[in-house]
C-alpha positions as CSV (number, residue, x, y, z in Angstrom):
1,M,13.7,0.6,14.9
2,K,10.7,3.1,14.4
3,A,11.1,6.4,13.6
4,Y,10.9,9.4,16.2
5,S,7.7,11.2,16.4
6,Q,7.1,14.4,14.4
7,D,6.3,16.1,17.7
8,L,9.5,15.0,19.2
9,R,11.3,16.3,15.8
10,A,9.4,19.7,16.5
11,R,10.4,20.0,20.0
12,I,14.2,19.3,19.1
13,L,14.1,22.1,16.4
14,R,12.2,24.7,18.8
15,A,14.9,24.2,21.4
16,L,17.5,24.9,19.0
17,D,15.8,27.9,17.6
18,G,15.4,28.9,21.3
19,G,19.4,28.8,21.7
20,M,19.8,25.5,22.7
21,S,23.2,23.8,21.5
22,T,23.0,20.6,19.4
23,S,24.9,18.7,21.8
24,E,22.8,19.9,25.0
25,A,19.7,19.2,22.9
26,A,21.1,15.7,22.1
27,R,21.4,15.1,25.8
28,V,18.1,16.6,26.9
29,F,15.9,14.7,24.3
30,D,18.1,11.5,24.4
31,V,19.0,11.4,20.8
32,G,22.4,11.4,18.6
33,I,23.7,14.7,17.4
34,S,23.6,13.2,13.7
35,T,20.1,12.5,14.1
36,I,19.4,16.5,15.0
37,K,21.9,17.5,12.2
38,R,19.6,15.6,9.8
39,Y,16.5,16.8,10.8
40,V,17.9,20.3,10.5
41,K,19.0,19.6,7.1
42,Q,15.6,17.8,6.4
43,Q,13.8,20.9,7.5
44,Q,16.0,23.3,5.6
45,K,15.7,21.2,2.3
46,T,11.9,20.1,2.4
47,G,10.3,22.1,5.0
48,S,8.9,18.9,6.5
49,L,9.7,16.9,9.5
50,A,8.0,13.7,8.5
51,P,10.0,10.4,8.4
52,K,11.1,8.9,5.1
53,P,9.1,6.0,3.8
54,I,10.8,2.8,4.7
55,P,12.9,1.5,1.7
56,G,12.5,-1.8,0.4
57,R,9.7,-4.2,-1.4
58,P,6.3,-4.4,0.3
59,A,5.5,-7.5,2.2
60,R,3.8,-10.2,0.2
61,I,1.9,-10.7,3.3
62,G,1.3,-7.5,5.1
63,P,0.0,-6.6,8.5
64,A,-3.5,-6.1,6.7
65,E,-3.8,-9.9,6.0
66,H,-2.1,-11.1,9.1
67,A,-5.8,-12.0,10.5
68,A,-6.6,-13.9,7.3
69,L,-3.1,-16.0,7.9
70,Q,-4.2,-16.6,11.4
71,A,-7.4,-17.9,10.5
72,Q,-6.2,-20.0,7.9
73,L,-3.6,-21.5,10.8
74,E,-6.7,-22.2,12.8
75,A,-8.4,-23.8,10.3
76,H,-5.9,-26.2,8.9
77,P,-3.4,-26.7,11.7
78,T,-1.8,-29.8,10.7
79,E,-0.7,-28.6,7.2
80,T,2.7,-28.3,5.7
81,L,4.5,-24.9,5.2
82,A,4.2,-25.8,1.5
83,R,0.5,-26.6,1.7
84,H,0.0,-23.5,3.7
85,C,1.7,-21.5,0.6
86,K,-0.6,-23.2,-2.0
87,L,-3.7,-22.5,0.0
88,W,-2.6,-18.9,0.6
89,E,-2.2,-18.5,-3.4
90,Q,-5.7,-20.0,-4.1
91,E,-7.3,-17.9,-1.5
92,H,-5.7,-14.5,-2.1
93,G,-4.1,-15.0,-5.3
94,T,-0.6,-14.2,-4.1
95,R,2.5,-16.9,-4.4
96,V,4.5,-16.8,-1.6
97,S,7.7,-18.8,-1.0
98,I,8.0,-21.3,1.9
99,A,10.7,-19.2,3.5
100,T,8.2,-15.9,3.2
101,M,5.5,-18.0,4.7
102,S,7.7,-19.6,7.7
103,R,8.9,-15.8,8.6
104,V,5.3,-14.6,8.5
105,I,4.1,-17.4,10.8
106,K,6.9,-17.1,13.1
107,R,6.3,-13.2,13.5
108,L,2.8,-13.9,14.3
109,G,3.7,-16.1,17.2
110,W,3.2,-19.6,15.8
111,V,5.2,-22.6,16.2
112,H,5.1,-26.3,14.7
113,R,5.0,-28.6,17.4
114,D,4.1,-32.3,17.3
115,G,2.8,-32.1,13.9
116,R,0.6,-29.1,14.2
117,W,0.7,-25.3,14.2
118,V,-0.1,-23.8,17.6
119,R,0.7,-20.2,19.2
120,E,4.0,-20.1,20.9
121,S,2.6,-19.3,24.1
122,L,0.1,-22.5,24.0
123,A,3.2,-24.5,22.9
124,K,5.2,-23.7,25.8
125,R,2.2,-24.6,28.3
126,T,1.0,-27.9,26.7
127,R,4.6,-29.1,25.8
128,R,5.6,-32.6,27.7
129,R,9.1,-33.0,29.2
130,G,11.1,-36.5,29.0
């Protein structure tokens, strides 16, 4: 789930400063009471309403490299996942597991049909029945 915008956070706190109750602000802005309490606490503690960074390890194949992976899939549509991992390592110097490659390819909307990688929308249109 994406973080609420800083603009919304600021409007919520302005409403509270203007005398609106926490429960009323939660109803008006369609957010949880706990969310509002967290914003108030964060504002008091840090002086900022900016969302906290997303925890966890950075992606091996991040959004900046998605175009390169799509180009690789288009250039080598019949290769296996293992071969795509090797191609990626040779081209970009980053070793990725088969599971990682599979997740990223799926997230990009590609599927493996009839021995080749195709965009999911194309696979649905060209798939034969029977």
